[in-house]
N, C-alpha and C positions, 0 to 999 in steps of 0.2 A: 581226711578220709575221702575216698573216691565213691561218689554217690550216683547210682543210676536213677534218673528221674523220668517217669512217664508223663505225658502231658506238659513237656518242658517248655512249650511256647504258648500254653493257654493262659487264661486270665489268672488263675491261682498258681499254675505251675511256673509260669514266668517269674512271679514274684519270689516263689520258693528258690528258683535257680539264682537269682540276684542275692537272696539272703545267703545262700550256701557259699556262693563265690566270695562275697564280702566278709564271710566269716572264716575264710581260709580253706574250705573244702574245694576238692576237684568235682567236677559235674560231668557225667556222660549222660546226655539228654536225648530222649527218643524223638525222632523227627520223621514224619511220614512223607512230607513233600520237599521239594527243592527250596521252596520259599521258606518253610519252617527251618529247614537246615541252615539256610543262610542267616536268618535271624538268631538262630541259637549259637551259631559260630561267632557272630558279631559280639555276643556277651562275654566270650572267652571260654565257653563251655565246649566240650568234645561232642561231637555228633554221632549218634548211633541211629542208622536208618532202619525204619520198620514201623509197625503199627500195633494197636491192642490186639487186632486179629491175628497178628503174626506171633504165634507162640514161640517159635524157634528164636526170633529176635528178642523176645522177653527173656528167654532162658539165657541167651548169650550176653545180654546187657547185665542181668543179675549176677551171672557167674564171674563177670570181669570186674565186679564192684565190691566195695567194703560194705555197702549198705544200699537199700532201695527206698524211694519215696515214690508212692504211686498216686499221681493227681489226675491222670488221664481218665476221661469218660466221654463217650460219644453222646452228645446232646441232641439226639434226633427224637423229639417227643411224638412225632407221627408213628415211630416204631420203637417205643420205649422199652417193651418186653425184650426185644433184641438187643437193645443197648445193655440192659441190665445183665443179660445172659453173656454178653461179651466181656463185661466187667468181672463177672464171676469166674469165667474161664481164666482171665488175665491173672486174678488174685490167687486162684488155685495154682497156676503155673509158677507164680513168683514164690509161693510158700514151698512148692515142691523143690524148686531149685535151690532154696536157701536152707532146707531142712537139714538139722544136724550141724550147722555152721556157727550158730550163735550170732550171726550177723543181724542187723536191725531191718525190719520192714515196717514202713509207715504207710498206711493205706488211708484213702479218703472215704469217709462215710458221711451221713446225713443226720440232721438234728431230729428227724422223725422217729429215730430209733431210741429216744430217751431224753427227758428234760434234764436229768443229772447224768453225771458220768457213771453212776452205778446202776442205772436203768437198763436193763436188757430184756426187751420183750420176746415173747415166744412167737417164732414165725408161723407156727401151726395155728396159733389162735389170732394172730394178726396178719392174715395173708396180704393185706394192703402194703405192708412193708417189704416191698419187693427187692430192695437193696440189702436187706438185713443178712441173707446168706453170705454175701461177700465179706461183711464185717466179722461174722461168726467164723468163717474160714480162716480169716487172718489171726483172730485172736486165739482160736484153739491150736494154731500152729506153734503157739508157745510151748506146748507139750512135746513138739518134735524138734525142739532145738532152735526155734527162730525167736529173736527178740522182737516180736511183733507188737504193734500198737495201731490204733485207729484214731484218726482226727475227725470228729464229727463237726461238719460245717453248717452254720445257719446260712441265712441269706448274705451273700458275700458282695460288697459293693466297692466302688472306686472308679477312677477314671479308666475308660476302656471296657467297662461292664457292658455286656450285651445280652443278659440273661432275663431275669424276671421283671425288674423295674423297667428297663427299656421296653420290654414287651407290653406292660401296662401303659406306658406312655404312647406307644404306637397305637394300641387299641383305643385310647381315649382321643387321639387325633382322628382316627378312621370313623369314630362314632359320634364325635362332637360332644362328648360328655365323659367326665371322669367318675366312674362308679365304684362303689364298694358294695358288699353283700350284707343284708340284714342290718344290724346296728353298727357294723364295721368295728366291733370290739375285739374280734379275733386279732391275734398279734403275731409278729414275725421276729424271732431273734435274729441278730445281724452282727456282721464284723467287717471291718475294712480289710481289703486283701493284704495290705502292708502290715497289719497286725496278725493276720493268720499266718503269714510266711514264717516268722520267727517261731512259732509254735510247732511247726513241722520240723525245724532244725532242733528244737529242744527234745522233740520226741525222738528223732534220729540219734541224738547224742546221749540221751540219759534215760528215756522211758523204759521201766521194767517190762518184761514180757507179759503180754496180755493187757496192756494199759489202754484205757479209753480217755481221750483228752477232748474237751469242748473249747472250740475257738469262738466263744460267745462274748461280745462286748456289750451290745444292746440286748437285754434279756427278753424284751418284747415291745415292739413298735405296732400300735394299733393300725389296722388295715385302713380305717377311716382317715387317719392322719396322713397316710401315704397318698391316698386319692385326693385329699384336700390340697396337699402340695402340688400334686400333678395338675390339678384344675387351676390353681392359682398361677402356676408357670405358664400354662397354655391358654389362659383366659377363657376357660370352659366351665360350664355349671358342673356341680358335684351332686351326685345323686345316690340314693340307696336302691338296690334292686333285690328282689327276693332270692334267697339262696338257690331255689330251684332253677333260676335263670343263669346260674354260674357258667354252665357249658355253652349256653346259646350266646351269651355276651362275650365272654372271655376265651372261649375255646379251651385248649389244653391247659391254659393258666387258671381256669376256674377252680379246678381241685386245689391248686396251690394257694390261691388268693382267698379261698374260703376256709383254709385250715388254720387252726391254732398251733403254731410252731414255736412255742416258748422253749427257753433253755437257760441253763445257768452254766457258770465256769468257776464256781467257788472252789471245788476241789482242785481243778486244773491250775488255778492260780496259786494255791497254797502249795501243791506238790512240785510245781515246776518253775515258780517264781515269774509266771507270765503276767505281764501288765499291759493291756492294750492302751495305746496312747493317742490313736487316730480319731478323727471326727466320727460321729455317729451316723446312722443311716439318713435320717431326715436332713441334717445339715449337709451331707455329702451330695444327696439328690438334688438339693437346692443349688447346684452349680450349672453353668450353661453346658458343660460337656454331657450332662445327661439329656439335654434337649436339643442338641446339635444333630440334625438329621444325617449329617455326613460323618458321624462318629465311626472310626474304623471298628470292624468286627473280627 
């Protein structure tokens, strides 16, 4: 299958590209910059120049492929609403392009949209779920002849991670304390990126239209344990802060680190034979690469 992949050189998308190529698929990867194009070409994938904002490029890539995997997202938390709007337009464009074709579209969603695969919250009563419209747009495209599915990601970890956990490490270094909020009993579901990648391939190859898949290996790692590990590795004190101080201490990360983002993958494992085998979040974060300040981003 010739697969168009957005975010093809990203943390998750790069692993998905490797998984597809190793499984015998061809990859047409979206690349915004010359550097990204060079990295993508080096993997053996075909390069398609463009960006998530370039809707014509998305239409062309989807039209030229047998299926689409959408892992791209602009992670600018200083302007998150704009990033979410860009993602929604991209998903709308991909569904419109694939309508009536029966071809697969696999999009990336997030665990806050449901703890089980069957949970679908109402965006009108849960306005904080700002990425939910993109998921619903993809899933309802099943009625328009798209074999669409959504992979909900929890916290994704692994070497090369430059998102939430590295952000917590940077904050601990800057403030000389590794903090958690309240009792630190809120938990994060998690998955290693090399476990998540095969699930995207399984969704592409076999997920029925309208499916939700959960890429959950750790169902819930307590925030306090994450903070304690960071404190141990950095030789810093570990302390609790009031939840009201989340924003002041953690900045944009405060909302996420105070949230209880549990998730299960029971139905996904049963339906698709997916079995994560990589190490869990805490064991992974206890590696030097998470604390190497020169870690590439």
